[in-house]
Backbone of each chain as ProteinMPNN parsed JSONL, in Angstrom:
{"seq_chain_A": "MSNKQVDTEAVEAIVSTLQSMISKGVNVTSSDMFKYTNAYSAGDESKELPEQKRKAA", "coords_chain_A": {"N_chain_A": [[18.213, -57.37, -15.175], [21.346, -58.264, -16.521], [24.132, -60.384, -16.79], [26.913, -61.073, -18.262], [29.474, -62.545, -20.341], [30.79, -60.85, -23.135], [29.961, -61.364, -26.637], [32.444, -62.498, -28.655], [32.69, -62.468, -31.505], [30.772, -60.615, -32.219], [31.849, -58.349, -31.068], [34.121, -58.123, -32.655], [32.925, -57.449, -35.082], [31.921, -54.892, -34.558], [34.233, -53.519, -33.768], [35.623, -53.649, -36.165], [33.98, -52.059, -37.745], [34.257, -49.557, -36.461], [37.031, -49.172, -36.798], [37.176, -49.054, -39.553], [35.777, -46.7, -40.071], [37.487, -44.895, -38.789], [39.801, -45.2, -40.325], [38.926, -44.043, -42.631], [38.972, -41.459, -42.014], [36.965, -40.488, -40.415], [35.871, -38.737, -37.615], [35.44, -40.382, -34.97], [35.19, -39.865, -32.282], [33.595, -37.721, -32.136], [31.117, -38.528, -31.684], [28.254, -38.609, -29.528], [28.523, -40.558, -27.641], [31.074, -40.4, -26.715], [31.111, -38.091, -25.317], [31.813, -37.529, -22.687], [34.332, -38.521, -22.53], [36.23, -37.222, -24.007], [36.188, -34.841, -22.792], [38.05, -33.22, -21.6], [39.403, -32.04, -23.633], [37.767, -30.218, -24.624], [37.974, -27.525, -24.412], [36.791, -25.849, -22.577], [38.055, -25.507, -20.25], [41.452, -25.328, -19.047], [43.693, -27.811, -20.376], [45.209, -28.98, -18.469], [43.903, -28.979, -15.98], [41.691, -30.924, -15.808], [43.285, -33.19, -16.23], [44.912, -33.143, -14.009], [42.949, -33.575, -12.148], [42.266, -36.15, -12.888], [44.604, -37.558, -12.213], [44.575, -37.188, -9.522], [42.324, -38.527, -8.763]], "CA_chain_A": [[19.678, -57.3, -15.07], [22.035, -59.405, -17.091], [25.538, -60.407, -16.42], [27.494, -62.088, -19.132], [30.647, -62.209, -21.137], [30.3, -60.41, -24.44], [30.185, -62.234, -27.786], [33.692, -62.064, -29.305], [32.492, -62.174, -32.928], [30.015, -59.359, -32.314], [32.823, -57.29, -30.769], [34.963, -57.969, -33.852], [32.129, -56.747, -36.109], [31.842, -53.468, -34.206], [35.6, -52.978, -33.828], [35.939, -53.504, -37.579], [33.227, -50.884, -38.221], [34.912, -48.347, -35.926], [38.348, -49.022, -37.435], [36.946, -48.66, -40.941], [35.444, -45.269, -40.054], [38.706, -44.155, -38.413], [40.728, -45.209, -41.466], [38.39, -43.135, -43.663], [39.106, -40.087, -41.519], [35.806, -40.065, -39.62], [36.208, -38.445, -36.218], [34.436, -41.15, -34.223], [35.004, -39.312, -30.94], [32.582, -36.657, -32.189], [29.873, -39.157, -31.24], [27.825, -38.286, -28.155], [28.972, -41.628, -26.738], [32.368, -39.997, -26.163], [30.947, -36.715, -24.805], [32.509, -37.355, -21.41], [35.678, -39.089, -22.545], [37.163, -36.225, -24.536], [35.746, -33.571, -22.213], [39.166, -32.361, -21.223], [39.933, -31.33, -24.796], [36.659, -29.43, -25.164], [38.344, -26.123, -24.439], [36.108, -25.002, -21.606], [39.032, -25.253, -19.201], [42.767, -25.721, -19.53], [43.829, -29.259, -20.432], [45.9, -29.491, -17.284], [43.058, -29.137, -14.806], [41.075, -32.255, -15.718], [44.316, -34.21, -16.12], [45.299, -33.155, -12.599], [41.857, -34.235, -11.429], [42.367, -37.575, -13.19], [45.692, -38.144, -11.428], [44.213, -37.121, -8.107], [41.17, -39.403, -8.48]], "C_chain_A": [[20.302, -58.487, -15.77], [23.526, -59.258, -16.866], [26.192, -61.476, -17.271], [28.732, -61.576, -19.838], [30.168, -61.845, -22.536], [30.747, -61.369, -25.546], [31.387, -61.699, -28.588], [33.49, -61.675, -30.771], [31.72, -60.866, -33.125], [30.945, -58.174, -32.036], [33.688, -57.037, -32.003], [34.23, -57.192, -34.935], [32.1, -55.247, -35.816], [33.219, -52.81, -34.258], [35.987, -52.719, -35.285], [35.229, -52.273, -38.16], [33.89, -49.587, -37.746], [36.254, -48.103, -36.616], [38.21, -48.552, -38.877], [36.623, -47.16, -41.012], [36.684, -44.431, -39.755], [39.656, -44.071, -39.607], [40.251, -44.306, -42.592], [38.426, -41.683, -43.201], [37.919, -39.585, -40.729], [36.261, -39.849, -38.175], [35.168, -39.134, -35.325], [34.202, -40.578, -32.828], [34.065, -38.101, -30.947], [31.216, -37.206, -31.767], [29.55, -38.743, -29.809], [28.271, -39.348, -27.148], [30.253, -41.217, -26.011], [32.325, -38.587, -25.547], [31.743, -36.494, -23.519], [33.894, -38.008, -21.384], [36.677, -38.072, -23.061], [36.838, -34.851, -23.969], [36.906, -32.635, -21.947], [39.832, -31.691, -22.404], [38.878, -30.387, -25.377], [36.92, -27.93, -25.131], [37.639, -25.253, -23.426], [36.979, -24.749, -20.371], [40.395, -25.643, -19.766], [42.861, -27.238, -19.506], [44.394, -29.803, -19.128], [44.944, -29.797, -16.133], [42.389, -30.506, -14.737], [42.113, -33.359, -15.576], [44.802, -34.322, -14.67], [44.226, -33.854, -11.777], [41.95, -35.741, -11.627], [43.438, -38.237, -12.332], [45.326, -38.194, -9.949], [43.136, -38.134, -7.761], [41.603, -40.836, -8.18]], "O_chain_A": [[19.824, -59.612, -15.622], [24.074, -58.16, -16.771], [26.028, -62.668, -17.008], [28.998, -60.377, -19.921], [29.242, -62.465, -23.06], [31.747, -62.076, -25.424], [31.345, -60.592, -29.125], [34.045, -60.678, -31.233], [31.976, -60.112, -34.064], [30.846, -57.131, -32.682], [33.957, -55.89, -32.358], [34.831, -56.372, -35.629], [32.239, -54.43, -36.727], [33.358, -51.682, -34.733], [36.6, -51.699, -35.601], [35.804, -51.538, -38.963], [34.064, -48.645, -38.519], [36.578, -46.97, -36.975], [39.014, -47.757, -39.364], [37.118, -46.445, -41.883], [36.911, -43.394, -40.379], [40.242, -43.022, -39.876], [41.049, -43.852, -43.413], [37.967, -40.787, -43.909], [37.849, -38.401, -40.398], [36.953, -40.688, -37.599], [34.149, -38.541, -34.971], [33.135, -40.781, -32.249], [33.775, -37.527, -29.897], [30.279, -36.445, -31.524], [30.444, -38.551, -28.985], [28.384, -39.074, -25.954], [30.498, -41.613, -24.871], [33.363, -37.976, -25.292], [32.28, -35.41, -23.29], [34.549, -38.044, -20.342], [37.828, -38.044, -22.624], [37.162, -33.826, -24.57], [36.774, -31.415, -22.052], [40.728, -30.866, -22.224], [39.053, -29.829, -26.46], [36.187, -27.152, -25.742], [37.852, -24.041, -23.402], [36.672, -23.882, -19.552], [40.477, -26.224, -20.848], [42.187, -27.887, -18.707], [44.103, -30.931, -18.729], [45.148, -30.76, -15.395], [42.5, -31.191, -13.72], [41.872, -34.353, -14.89], [45.066, -35.414, -14.165], [44.518, -34.611, -10.851], [41.748, -36.518, -10.694], [43.232, -39.323, -11.791], [45.712, -39.111, -9.224], [43.029, -38.56, -6.611], [40.759, -41.694, -7.923]]}, "seq_chain_B": "MTKYDCSESTPATIAEVIGSWGALLSDAKKDDLEEDLNIDGQLLYTVRNENSGSIEAVFDLKNILKLYSKNLVIFFSPEVVRSDDGLTPEEVKSAGELLVAIFTELIVLSKDQDLKKIKIHSHDKILLACFSAFATYLATKGGWKATAYGQWIELVEVPVVV", "coords_chain_B": {"N_chain_B": [[38.401, -61.762, -22.038], [36.303, -59.115, -21.108], [33.833, -59.062, -18.471], [30.558, -57.801, -18.125], [28.119, -56.073, -16.183], [24.858, -55.272, -16.588], [22.497, -53.043, -15.402], [19.325, -51.702, -14.337], [19.234, -48.305, -13.547], [19.71, -46.794, -10.286], [18.985, -44.311, -7.759], [21.312, -44.369, -6.251], [23.278, -45.528, -7.936], [23.368, -43.659, -9.97], [24.283, -41.469, -8.56], [26.768, -42.467, -7.977], [27.933, -42.545, -10.527], [27.962, -39.812, -11.187], [29.653, -38.916, -9.177], [32.094, -40.458, -9.538], [32.767, -40.236, -12.316], [32.547, -37.498, -12.547], [34.668, -36.587, -11.04], [36.725, -36.629, -12.782], [36.199, -34.783, -14.647], [35.847, -31.466, -16.084], [34.37, -28.691, -14.297], [32.241, -27.599, -15.744], [31.633, -29.649, -17.549], [30.905, -31.59, -15.745], [28.559, -30.504, -14.781], [27.042, -30.687, -17.131], [26.898, -33.461, -17.324], [25.369, -34.134, -15.052], [23.008, -32.946, -15.824], [22.388, -34.416, -18.155], [21.83, -36.858, -17.028], [19.521, -36.522, -15.725], [16.997, -36.27, -17.051], [13.602, -35.896, -17.82], [11.514, -38.779, -18.159], [13.441, -40.608, -18.793], [14.986, -43.864, -19.139], [17.229, -45.205, -17.549], [20.218, -47.159, -17.664], [23.002, -48.792, -16.127], [26.341, -49.802, -16.894], [28.489, -51.99, -15.607], [31.885, -52.753, -15.2], [32.935, -55.87, -14.418], [35.415, -56.706, -13.639], [36.954, -54.459, -12.854], [35.121, -53.153, -11.31], [34.106, -50.675, -11.812], [31.74, -48.27, -13.112], [31.298, -48.185, -16.468], [29.788, -47.289, -18.543], [26.755, -45.566, -19.386], [23.423, -45.986, -20.342], [20.497, -44.824, -22.056], [17.202, -45.721, -22.595], [14.776, -44.663, -23.849], [11.311, -45.084, -24.389], [9.583, -44.776, -27.503], [6.571, -43.929, -28.568], [5.706, -46.735, -29.227], [6.148, -49.846, -27.42], [8.226, -51.329, -28.451], [9.8, -49.524, -29.741], [12.599, -47.629, -29.383], [14.513, -44.891, -28.203], [17.876, -44.583, -28.323], [20.516, -43.674, -26.256], [23.884, -43.328, -25.452], [26.494, -43.039, -23.082], [29.942, -43.051, -22.536], [32.285, -43.752, -19.9], [34.752, -41.413, -18.595], [37.021, -42.894, -18.18], [37.178, -44.784, -20.14], [38.196, -43.827, -22.555], [41.262, -42.458, -22.721], [43.039, -40.869, -24.087], [43.231, -37.729, -25.808], [43.391, -37.584, -28.464], [42.107, -38.949, -30.659], [41.274, -42.49, -30.962], [42.914, -45.187, -29.346], [43.993, -48.515, -30.389], [43.338, -50.241, -28.264], [41.403, -48.785, -26.932], [39.408, -48.695, -28.863], [38.719, -51.382, -28.873], [37.774, -51.69, -26.228], [35.564, -49.958, -26.321], [34.081, -51.304, -28.251], [33.507, -53.721, -26.912], [31.945, -52.778, -24.783], [29.788, -51.712, -26.213], [28.712, -54.024, -27.381], [27.912, -55.355, -25.058], [25.894, -53.613, -24.238], [24.109, -53.618, -26.474], [23.431, -56.304, -26.5], [22.079, -56.434, -24.116], [19.833, -54.954, -24.793], [18.507, -56.741, -26.432], [17.993, -58.78, -24.585], [16.298, -57.415, -22.817], [14.125, -56.872, -24.5], [13.248, -59.447, -25.028], [12.519, -60.194, -22.464], [10.238, -58.724, -22.287], [8.621, -60.013, -23.985], [8.761, -59.206, -26.623], [8.89, -59.323, -30.148], [10.157, -57.771, -31.786], [12.422, -55.067, -32.216], [13.012, -51.66, -32.352], [15.403, -49.332, -32.975], [16.23, -46.005, -32.419], [18.356, -43.281, -33.231], [20.076, -40.154, -33.18], [22.686, -40.13, -33.537], [25.16, -40.773, -35.713], [27.431, -42.391, -35.603], [26.914, -44.149, -33.508], [24.651, -45.392, -34.614], [25.838, -46.665, -36.812], [27.429, -48.535, -35.521], [25.473, -50.046, -34.195], [24.168, -51.014, -36.398], [26.133, -52.69, -37.459], [26.15, -54.63, -35.484], [23.501, -55.566, -35.663], [23.524, -56.605, -38.247], [25.358, -58.618, -37.887], [23.89, -60.29, -36.144], [21.793, -60.982, -37.863], [23.173, -62.379, -39.799], [24.013, -64.554, -38.36], [21.61, -65.774, -37.966], [18.094, -66.073, -37.158], [17.311, -63.51, -36.791], [16.05, -60.62, -38.493], [17.368, -57.848, -40.029], [16.8, -54.412, -40.576], [17.523, -51.265, -41.965], [16.668, -47.887, -41.858], [16.752, -44.479, -42.513], [17.117, -42.814, -39.5], [16.699, -45.034, -38.045], [16.968, -48.409, -36.907], [15.819, -51.618, -37.377], [15.114, -54.632, -35.768], [13.908, -57.822, -36.234], [12.63, -60.729, -34.853], [12.965, -63.877, -36.291], [11.703, -67.105, -37.321], [13.96, -69.81, -36.928], [15.236, -71.74, -39.5], [15.593, -75.153, -39.54]], "CA_chain_B": [[37.275, -60.884, -22.396], [35.705, -58.505, -19.909], [32.427, -59.326, -18.17], [29.849, -56.584, -17.738], [26.832, -56.218, -15.532], [23.944, -54.19, -16.968], [21.398, -52.949, -14.442], [18.555, -50.475, -14.33], [19.893, -47.404, -12.597], [19.043, -46.403, -9.045], [19.575, -43.028, -7.344], [22.673, -44.609, -5.743], [24.233, -45.744, -9.041], [23.524, -42.376, -10.68], [25.174, -40.658, -7.722], [28.116, -43.039, -8.139], [28.432, -42.082, -11.829], [28.264, -38.374, -11.112], [30.823, -38.756, -8.313], [33.344, -41.012, -10.073], [33.077, -39.616, -13.603], [32.669, -36.058, -12.324], [35.992, -36.287, -10.489], [37.673, -36.554, -13.902], [35.692, -33.805, -15.622], [35.806, -30.048, -15.709], [33.11, -28.38, -13.605], [31.191, -27.391, -16.741], [31.239, -30.96, -18.068], [30.207, -32.297, -14.671], [27.189, -29.966, -14.802], [26.391, -31.305, -18.295], [26.636, -34.867, -16.994], [24.229, -34.173, -14.131], [21.82, -32.605, -16.62], [22.102, -35.537, -19.056], [21.336, -38.022, -16.274], [18.298, -36.121, -15.008], [16.011, -35.81, -18.027], [12.307, -36.561, -17.601], [11.141, -39.865, -19.058], [14.572, -41.484, -19.094], [15.053, -45.206, -18.571], [18.694, -45.326, -17.539], [20.885, -48.39, -17.224], [24.441, -48.646, -15.951], [27.125, -50.969, -17.314], [29.62, -52.065, -14.683], [32.95, -53.704, -15.519], [33.01, -56.737, -13.24], [36.813, -56.849, -13.205], [37.411, -53.256, -12.138], [34.055, -52.693, -10.416], [33.667, -49.314, -12.13], [30.669, -48.103, -14.114], [32.011, -47.704, -17.657], [28.861, -46.673, -19.505], [25.357, -45.373, -18.996], [22.591, -45.815, -21.539], [19.108, -44.425, -21.868], [16.362, -46.438, -23.563], [13.442, -44.068, -23.745], [10.333, -45.607, -25.34], [8.966, -43.802, -28.409], [5.255, -44.361, -29.037], [5.457, -48.164, -29.002], [7.063, -50.478, -26.471], [9.401, -51.861, -29.142], [10.564, -48.428, -30.346], [13.406, -47.017, -28.327], [15.564, -43.936, -28.538], [19.058, -45.048, -27.593], [21.594, -42.719, -25.989], [24.941, -43.991, -24.667], [27.661, -42.245, -22.68], [31.047, -43.821, -21.956], [33.013, -43.135, -18.788], [36.043, -40.8, -18.978], [38.092, -43.886, -18.054], [37.211, -45.671, -21.317], [39.103, -43.213, -23.524], [42.154, -41.6, -21.938], [43.762, -39.919, -24.936], [42.331, -36.763, -26.437], [43.862, -37.488, -29.836], [41.582, -40.137, -31.327], [41.176, -43.703, -30.149], [43.95, -46.202, -29.507], [43.371, -49.814, -30.675], [42.766, -50.787, -27.016], [40.174, -48.04, -26.637], [38.406, -49.155, -29.835], [38.266, -52.7, -28.403], [36.951, -51.475, -25.024], [34.288, -49.384, -26.755], [33.363, -52.393, -28.932], [32.993, -54.659, -25.898], [30.849, -52.112, -24.066], [28.63, -51.605, -27.108], [28.087, -55.348, -27.506], [27.214, -55.611, -23.789], [24.668, -52.8, -24.238], [23.191, -54.096, -27.507], [22.932, -57.613, -26.058], [21.09, -56.149, -23.072], [18.603, -54.533, -25.472], [17.842, -57.972, -26.877], [17.505, -59.455, -23.371], [15.161, -56.646, -22.301], [12.961, -57.047, -25.378], [12.755, -60.819, -24.814], [11.83, -60.179, -21.163], [8.916, -58.113, -22.482], [7.959, -60.815, -25.023], [8.731, -58.468, -27.885], [9.542, -60.027, -31.26], [10.735, -56.731, -32.651], [12.978, -53.922, -31.514], [13.385, -50.582, -33.284], [16.289, -48.403, -32.277], [16.399, -44.699, -33.057], [19.41, -42.429, -32.687], [20.555, -39.07, -34.042], [24.148, -40.275, -33.547], [25.488, -41.644, -36.858], [28.458, -43.369, -35.217], [26.188, -45.158, -32.734], [23.811, -46.162, -35.545], [26.717, -47.53, -37.618], [27.837, -49.656, -34.653], [24.313, -50.92, -33.979], [23.933, -51.66, -37.684], [27.095, -53.8, -37.559], [25.673, -55.662, -34.554], [22.264, -56.123, -36.223], [23.925, -57.407, -39.406], [25.98, -59.826, -37.322], [22.811, -61.166, -35.66], [21.059, -61.485, -39.025], [24.035, -63.362, -40.458], [23.997, -65.768, -37.531], [20.285, -66.383, -38.098], [17.143, -65.829, -36.081], [16.915, -62.1, -36.794], [16.101, -59.881, -39.744], [17.747, -56.465, -39.719], [16.487, -53.421, -41.598], [17.922, -49.909, -41.582], [16.107, -46.798, -42.657], [16.92, -43.186, -41.849], [17.781, -42.871, -38.193], [16.15, -46.199, -37.363], [17.367, -49.78, -37.273], [14.8, -52.525, -36.849], [15.464, -56.051, -35.666], [12.711, -58.644, -36.04], [12.972, -62.126, -34.612], [12.35, -64.742, -37.304], [11.927, -68.51, -36.99], [15.191, -70.383, -37.472], [14.966, -72.933, -40.299], [16.569, -76.196, -39.169]], "C_chain_B": [[36.583, -60.399, -21.123], [34.249, -58.947, -19.718], [31.79, -58.04, -17.675], [28.524, -56.933, -17.08], [25.971, -55.014, -15.909], [22.766, -54.182, -16.009], [20.642, -51.646, -14.619], [19.139, -49.574, -13.238], [19.04, -47.18, -11.353], [19.613, -45.022, -8.685], [21.022, -43.213, -6.871], [23.673, -44.799, -6.893], [24.431, -44.463, -9.851], [24.451, -41.454, -9.878], [26.612, -41.148, -7.848], [28.74, -42.566, -9.457], [28.843, -40.613, -11.749], [29.522, -38.14, -10.257], [32.11, -39.224, -8.973], [33.726, -40.398, -11.42], [33.358, -38.127, -13.398], [34.03, -35.663, -11.795], [37.025, -36.114, -11.591], [37.294, -35.478, -14.914], [35.856, -32.38, -15.127], [34.457, -29.792, -15.036], [31.954, -28.219, -14.597], [30.685, -28.727, -17.283], [30.515, -31.78, -17.007], [28.754, -31.809, -14.599], [26.394, -30.577, -15.952], [25.985, -32.743, -17.984], [25.416, -34.976, -16.081], [22.93, -33.884, -14.875], [21.403, -33.793, -17.498], [21.514, -36.744, -18.315], [20.059, -37.696, -15.5], [17.262, -35.534, -15.958], [14.721, -36.594, -17.793], [12.082, -37.673, -18.619], [12.278, -40.81, -19.403], [14.368, -42.869, -18.499], [16.541, -45.578, -18.613], [19.171, -46.68, -17.022], [22.374, -48.092, -17.052], [25.134, -49.938, -16.375], [28.399, -50.991, -16.475], [30.62, -53.127, -15.142], [33.173, -54.564, -14.275], [34.443, -56.922, -12.746], [37.247, -55.663, -12.357], [36.379, -52.766, -11.129], [33.524, -51.311, -10.774], [32.55, -49.307, -13.179], [31.306, -47.452, -15.341], [31.094, -47.086, -18.704], [27.497, -46.526, -18.864], [24.569, -45.314, -20.293], [21.152, -45.564, -21.161], [18.289, -45.066, -22.983], [14.941, -45.896, -23.504], [12.511, -44.664, -24.81], [9.8, -44.47, -26.217], [7.692, -44.428, -28.955], [4.939, -45.824, -28.708], [6.51, -48.722, -28.048], [8.353, -50.945, -27.16], [10.269, -50.768, -29.783], [11.314, -47.663, -29.263], [14.373, -45.989, -28.913], [16.771, -44.296, -27.678], [20.101, -43.936, -27.482], [22.607, -43.428, -25.097], [26.011, -42.96, -24.307], [28.7, -43.181, -22.08], [31.701, -43.024, -20.831], [34.294, -42.459, -19.294], [37.192, -41.797, -18.905], [38.228, -44.746, -19.311], [38.174, -45.141, -22.38], [39.962, -42.199, -22.783], [42.884, -40.581, -22.798], [42.77, -38.928, -25.518], [42.705, -36.578, -27.905], [43.415, -38.728, -30.602], [41.611, -41.332, -30.406], [42.365, -44.618, -30.412], [43.258, -47.524, -29.85], [42.723, -50.425, -29.434], [41.447, -50.1, -26.681], [39.053, -48.435, -27.6], [37.835, -50.499, -29.369], [37.362, -52.549, -27.173], [35.577, -50.933, -25.398], [33.439, -50.461, -27.427], [32.746, -53.365, -27.937], [31.818, -54.055, -25.142], [29.595, -52.037, -24.935], [27.933, -52.961, -27.264], [27.334, -55.699, -26.217], [25.882, -54.853, -23.758], [23.654, -53.332, -25.25], [22.603, -55.46, -27.119], [21.864, -57.418, -24.986], [19.766, -55.691, -23.691], [17.797, -55.752, -25.908], [17.229, -58.687, -25.668], [16.261, -58.738, -22.844], [13.928, -56.835, -23.174], [12.387, -58.455, -25.243], [12.003, -60.901, -23.482], [10.42, -59.62, -21.297], [8.122, -58.836, -23.57], [7.83, -60.072, -26.35], [9.478, -59.264, -28.958], [10.263, -59.037, -32.166], [11.32, -55.644, -31.765], [13.424, -52.901, -32.563], [14.196, -49.567, -32.498], [16.43, -47.122, -33.091], [17.576, -43.972, -32.405], [19.741, -41.339, -33.696], [22.06, -39.223, -34.287], [24.558, -41.287, -34.632], [26.504, -42.721, -36.487], [27.797, -44.514, -34.435], [25.335, -46.027, -33.658], [24.658, -47.118, -36.381], [27.139, -48.748, -36.803], [26.662, -50.606, -34.424], [23.97, -51.672, -35.261], [24.862, -52.862, -37.863], [26.648, -54.959, -36.672], [24.429, -56.359, -35.132], [22.587, -57.032, -37.412], [24.554, -58.715, -38.939], [24.905, -60.807, -36.853], [22.057, -61.801, -36.831], [21.865, -62.562, -39.745], [24.043, -64.675, -39.682], [22.677, -66.514, -37.643], [19.404, -66.085, -36.901], [16.665, -64.388, -36.02], [16.956, -61.544, -38.212], [16.376, -58.425, -39.387], [17.409, -55.552, -40.887], [16.895, -52.039, -41.089], [17.223, -48.913, -42.477], [16.194, -45.497, -41.868], [17.7, -43.325, -40.559], [17.277, -44.043, -37.362], [16.835, -47.477, -37.829], [16.384, -50.71, -36.584], [15.327, -53.954, -36.871], [14.19, -56.834, -35.396], [13.153, -60.084, -35.882], [12.25, -62.986, -35.642], [12.624, -66.205, -36.931], [13.211, -69.023, -37.653], [14.825, -71.664, -38.218], [16.039, -73.966, -39.986], [16.761, -77.156, -40.323]], "O_chain_B": [[36.32, -61.168, -20.199], [33.53, -59.176, -20.69], [32.392, -57.284, -16.912], [27.901, -57.951, -17.384], [26.311, -53.875, -15.588], [22.107, -55.205, -15.824], [21.215, -50.623, -14.993], [19.489, -50.035, -12.152], [17.821, -47.353, -11.37], [20.624, -44.61, -9.255], [21.858, -42.33, -7.061], [24.792, -44.288, -6.829], [25.523, -44.207, -10.358], [25.29, -40.752, -10.444], [27.554, -40.356, -7.829], [29.923, -42.228, -9.505], [29.927, -40.229, -12.187], [30.345, -37.28, -10.57], [33.106, -38.5, -8.982], [34.893, -40.074, -11.639], [34.28, -37.567, -13.992], [34.508, -34.558, -12.051], [38.081, -35.521, -11.368], [37.984, -35.287, -15.915], [35.985, -32.121, -13.93], [33.52, -30.576, -15.186], [30.832, -28.647, -14.329], [29.483, -28.924, -17.458], [29.622, -32.567, -17.321], [27.835, -32.6, -14.383], [25.23, -30.942, -15.789], [24.888, -33.186, -18.325], [24.537, -35.807, -16.306], [21.892, -34.487, -14.601], [20.223, -34.135, -17.576], [20.79, -37.549, -18.901], [19.581, -38.511, -14.71], [16.718, -34.456, -15.718], [14.751, -37.808, -17.592], [12.418, -37.528, -19.794], [12.104, -41.717, -20.216], [13.676, -43.035, -17.495], [17.03, -46.176, -19.571], [18.612, -47.253, -16.088], [22.932, -47.245, -17.749], [24.581, -51.029, -16.232], [29.268, -50.13, -16.612], [30.241, -54.261, -15.437], [33.55, -54.06, -13.217], [34.666, -57.255, -11.582], [37.829, -55.829, -11.285], [36.722, -52.042, -10.194], [32.601, -50.816, -10.127], [32.438, -50.211, -14.007], [31.789, -46.322, -15.276], [31.56, -46.437, -19.641], [27.135, -47.251, -17.937], [24.996, -44.664, -21.247], [20.656, -46.009, -20.125], [18.634, -44.967, -24.161], [14.012, -46.618, -23.141], [12.871, -44.741, -25.985], [9.591, -43.353, -25.746], [7.758, -45.376, -29.738], [3.987, -46.1, -27.977], [7.596, -48.164, -27.888], [9.425, -50.959, -26.555], [11.346, -51.055, -30.307], [10.708, -47.12, -28.339], [14.964, -46.197, -29.973], [16.687, -44.308, -26.45], [20.51, -43.342, -28.48], [22.235, -44.055, -24.105], [26.381, -42.119, -25.126], [28.383, -44.004, -21.222], [31.672, -41.793, -20.817], [34.859, -42.879, -20.303], [38.239, -41.568, -19.51], [39.269, -45.367, -19.528], [38.881, -45.914, -23.027], [39.454, -41.198, -22.277], [43.305, -39.539, -22.297], [41.597, -39.254, -25.701], [42.385, -35.559, -28.516], [44.243, -39.469, -31.132], [41.929, -41.215, -29.222], [42.775, -44.802, -31.558], [42.054, -47.653, -29.627], [41.673, -51.06, -29.535], [40.501, -50.733, -26.211], [37.889, -48.504, -27.207], [36.63, -50.732, -29.453], [36.317, -53.193, -27.08], [34.557, -51.377, -24.872], [32.23, -50.532, -27.208], [31.6, -53.784, -28.098], [30.819, -54.728, -24.89], [28.484, -52.267, -24.459], [26.704, -53.031, -27.276], [26.247, -56.274, -26.271], [24.869, -55.386, -23.308], [22.475, -53.482, -24.928], [21.431, -55.736, -27.374], [20.869, -58.142, -24.949], [18.697, -56.006, -23.169], [16.574, -55.79, -25.773], [16.086, -59.142, -25.722], [15.283, -59.385, -22.467], [12.814, -56.947, -22.662], [11.173, -58.639, -25.334], [10.984, -61.584, -23.376], [9.52, -59.981, -20.538], [7.088, -58.347, -24.024], [6.886, -60.3, -27.106], [10.555, -59.806, -28.708], [10.885, -59.406, -33.162], [10.785, -55.338, -30.7], [14.114, -53.234, -33.526], [13.739, -49.018, -31.496], [16.711, -47.154, -34.289], [17.767, -44.038, -31.191], [19.695, -41.56, -34.906], [22.634, -38.537, -35.132], [24.335, -42.49, -34.491], [26.442, -43.838, -37.001], [28.084, -45.688, -34.669], [25.297, -47.248, -33.508], [24.249, -48.251, -36.633], [27.2, -49.861, -37.326], [26.83, -51.825, -34.454], [23.535, -52.823, -35.219], [24.447, -53.914, -38.351], [26.754, -56.123, -37.057], [24.321, -57.584, -35.092], [21.993, -58.099, -37.563], [24.317, -59.777, -39.516], [24.99, -62.005, -37.124], [21.726, -62.987, -36.805], [21.305, -63.539, -40.241], [24.074, -65.759, -40.264], [22.619, -67.727, -37.443], [19.884, -65.873, -35.787], [15.728, -64.071, -35.288], [17.788, -61.945, -39.026], [15.695, -57.844, -38.542], [17.693, -55.872, -42.042], [16.644, -51.689, -39.936], [17.188, -49.069, -43.697], [15.769, -45.421, -40.715], [18.797, -43.882, -40.531], [17.406, -44.053, -36.138], [17.228, -47.605, -38.989], [16.145, -50.612, -35.38], [15.903, -54.413, -37.857], [13.471, -56.545, -34.44], [13.947, -60.596, -36.671], [11.045, -62.833, -35.839], [13.64, -66.513, -36.308], [13.497, -68.699, -38.806], [14.192, -72.56, -37.659], [17.233, -73.706, -40.139], [17.54, -78.103, -40.215]]}, "name": "protein", "num_of_chains": 2, "seq": "MSNKQVDTEAVEAIVSTLQSMISKGVNVTSSDMFKYTNAYSAGDESKELPEQKRKAAMTKYDCSESTPATIAEVIGSWGALLSDAKKDDLEEDLNIDGQLLYTVRNENSGSIEAVFDLKNILKLYSKNLVIFFSPEVVRSDDGLTPEEVKSAGELLVAIFTELIVLSKDQDLKKIKIHSHDKILLACFSAFATYLATKGGWKATAYGQWIELVEVPVVV"}
């Protein structure tokens, strides 16, 4: 187990990479990393239901 | 800057993920989540935001053939990205911080096992691009040599010249 504050410069390197991909039109949320963040736009249910769940949670 | 706690998962933390993330997901996606967190041979870790107390990411580090070769899979919590129309600058920063916490943990885990090398495999091009940026950053700082080929990125610890 480790517990530490993240390295700011390393974060900047990754943020810069993500921003560069976004600016080139890459849909970064297509990554599996975001599989459960954009779930409510996946079309398997209405958008309202998960949003209601979010507000209720 | 947020502080994160990375820990090997337990049945209790996995249940916490399924409960808290699942409350924000459609039933179908909740089923997918339960399936993704119950695959044979997984070595799951949770990443908890120490400020909010919530688990913001789960990652799987399954060994491939050698101890230093790992298949990396990461899932972010539904709380990390709230918009369904791309990422806001704040969400990009949160994702960046979580990724650095996870990648740093990979280094810590390999050092705990006395490994001088770590090879990360992923089918996810976005994840590989982010890990590549991290590996390049480490190599630039010194002490590591980074090599990328195909769906692999290799980090080898090298002596620092003083």
